C-alpha positions in Angstrom: -0.1 0.2 -0.2 1.3 3.0 -1.3 1.1 6.5 1.4 0.0 9.5 -0.3 2.0 12.2 1.1 0.5 15.7 1.6 2.2 18.7 0.6 2.0 22.2 0.5 2.0 23.0 -3.3 4.9 26.1 -3.1 8.1 25.9 -1.6 10.4 29.1 -0.3 13.7 29.0 -0.5 16.0 31.5 0.9 19.2 32.3 2.4 22.5 34.9 3.0 23.5 36.5 -0.2 27.1 35.5 -0.5 26.6 32.5 1.4 23.9 30.2 0.6 24.3 26.5 1.5 22.5 25.3 -1.6 19.4 22.6 -1.9 17.7 21.8 0.6 19.7 23.4 2.9 18.4 27.1 2.0 14.5 25.8 2.7 12.7 28.5 4.0 9.0 28.0 4.5 6.2 26.3 2.2 2.5 27.9 1.3 -0.9 26.4 0.0 -1.8 29.3 -1.9 0.6 32.0 -4.4 -0.7 34.8 -1.8 0.9 32.8 1.4 3.9 32.3 -0.9 4.5 36.0 -2.1 4.3 36.7 1.9 6.9 34.4 2.6 9.0 35.7 -0.2 8.9 38.9 1.0 9.9 38.0 4.4 12.9 36.1 3.1 14.0 39.0 1.3 14.2 41.1 4.1 15.7 38.5 6.5 18.2 37.0 4.6 18.9 38.9 1.3 17.5 36.6 -1.2 14.6 34.1 -1.9 12.9 32.3 -4.7 9.3 30.3 -5.0 9.3 26.9 -6.4 6.0 26.0 -7.7 6.1 21.9 -7.2 2.6 21.4 -9.5 4.0 22.9 -12.3 7.7 22.2 -11.6 9.0 25.8 -12.1 10.6 28.5 -10.1 7.9 31.3 -10.1 9.5 33.8 -7.9 13.0 35.1 -8.0 15.2 38.1 -7.0 18.2 36.8 -7.8 20.0 36.6 -11.5 22.8 33.8 -12.1 25.3 36.0 -10.3 23.5 36.2 -6.9 22.8 40.0 -7.3 19.6 41.3 -7.3 17.0 41.5 -10.0 13.4 43.3 -10.2 11.0 40.5 -9.1 9.7 38.4 -11.3 6.6 36.0 -11.0 5.1 33.6 -13.9 1.6 33.2 -13.9 0.2 29.9 -13.6 -2.4 29.8 -16.3 
């Protein structure tokens, strides 16, 4: 018998700009709705310097305030429609 795991749709990662741990070590929070995820994302940026939100349903990063060099960029949002 397979046990079904209930997990939230959005996972928020956040960390210090110059010392990210990487992967699950940068796990910050999770949320059921995009509204909850946006709040956690903004708090993560204020507390730690960077954050991004992964949509587990669509398997993509939907909010991110970094570019590939780790420097801030404008907050982006990809509508999941």
